C-alpha positions in Angstrom: -91.9 -12.3 -227.8 -94.4 -10.3 -226.3 -97.1 -10.9 -223.7 -100.1 -8.6 -224.4 -102.8 -7.7 -222.0 -105.7 -6.3 -224.1 -109.4 -5.9 -223.8 -111.1 -9.1 -224.9 -114.2 -9.8 -226.7 -116.3 -9.5 -223.7 -114.5 -6.3 -222.7 -112.7 -8.4 -220.0 -108.9 -8.0 -220.3 -107.0 -11.1 -221.5 -103.4 -12.0 -221.7 -101.8 -13.6 -224.8 -98.4 -14.4 -226.3 -97.7 -13.0 -229.7 -94.5 -12.7 -231.8 -93.5 -16.1 -230.6 -90.6 -16.5 -233.1 -88.8 -13.3 -232.1 -86.9 -14.5 -228.9 -84.4 -11.6 -229.0 -86.7 -9.5 -226.8 -89.4 -10.3 -224.2 -91.6 -7.7 -222.6 -95.2 -7.0 -221.5 -97.3 -4.9 -223.5 -100.3 -3.3 -222.0 -103.3 -2.0 -224.0 -106.0 0.3 -222.7 -106.1 -1.4 -219.4 -105.4 -0.4 -215.9 -102.5 -2.0 -213.8 -105.1 -4.0 -211.7 -106.8 -5.3 -214.7 -103.5 -6.2 -216.4 -102.4 -8.0 -213.0 -105.6 -9.8 -212.9 -105.5 -11.0 -216.6 -101.9 -12.3 -216.1 -102.7 -14.2 -213.1 -106.0 -15.5 -214.5 -104.0 -16.9 -217.6 -101.2 -18.2 -215.5 -98.6 -16.2 -217.3 -97.3 -14.4 -214.4 -97.8 -11.3 -212.3 -97.4 -7.6 -212.3 -95.0 -6.2 -209.8 -95.7 -2.6 -210.6 -96.3 -0.2 -213.5 -92.8 -0.9 -214.8 -92.1 -4.5 -214.0 -93.7 -8.0 -214.4 -92.8 -11.4 -213.6 -93.6 -14.2 -216.2 -93.9 -17.8 -215.6 -91.1 -19.4 -217.7 -92.9 -22.7 -218.0 -96.3 -21.2 -218.8 -94.8 -18.9 -221.2 -93.0 -21.6 -223.0 -96.0 -23.8 -223.2 -98.2 -21.0 -224.7 -95.5 -20.1 -227.2 -93.8 -23.2 -228.4 -96.8 -24.8 -230.0 -97.1 -21.9 -232.3 -93.6 -21.4 -233.0 -92.4 -21.8 -236.6 -88.6 -21.3 -236.4 -86.8 -24.6 -236.6 -84.4 -23.8 -233.8 -87.0 -22.3 -231.6 -86.0 -24.4 -228.6 -82.3 -23.4 -228.9 -83.5 -19.8 -229.1 -85.5 -20.1 -226.1 -82.6 -21.4 -224.1 -80.4 -18.7 -225.2 -83.0 -16.1 -224.2 -83.3 -17.8 -220.7 -79.6 -18.0 -220.4 -79.5 -14.1 -221.4 -82.0 -13.4 -218.7 -80.0 -15.4 -216.2 -76.9 -13.5 -217.0 -78.7 -10.2 -216.5 -80.2 -11.1 -213.2 -83.5 -11.3 -214.5 -84.3 -14.9 -214.0 -85.5 -16.1 -210.5 -83.2 -18.3 -208.5 -85.2 -21.3 -209.3 -85.7 -20.5 -213.0 -89.3 -20.3 -212.7 -89.9 -16.7 -213.6 -88.5 -14.1 -215.8 -88.5 -10.4 -214.9 -89.6 -8.2 -217.8 -90.4 -4.5 -218.6 -93.8 -3.2 -218.9 -94.7 -1.1 -222.0 -98.0 0.7 -221.2 -100.2 2.2 -224.0 -100.5 6.0 -223.7 -103.3 7.1 -221.6 -104.1 3.7 -219.9 
């Protein structure tokens, strides 16, 4: 699963969740946006916040709410639980389970 921040139709960056059935990976992908624009788009969407150029924290409940209705995998909920458990085992899940720490992949030249 990928959370993307890209320039939207009105040239205002927007955050969206894509590849919702691929729960074997989770990261934030930035298009041609600045870190400040990315952070604002994440917060505006309710999907999370940018810590720095390499790390973001995604809101687990908001991420699930955005992804699950569009999922097509029959065992999606089970895969989600496994992804969250893997994040917990690696220390990437907040103590309260509310946010998941992810890596940021930035477009070249952004």
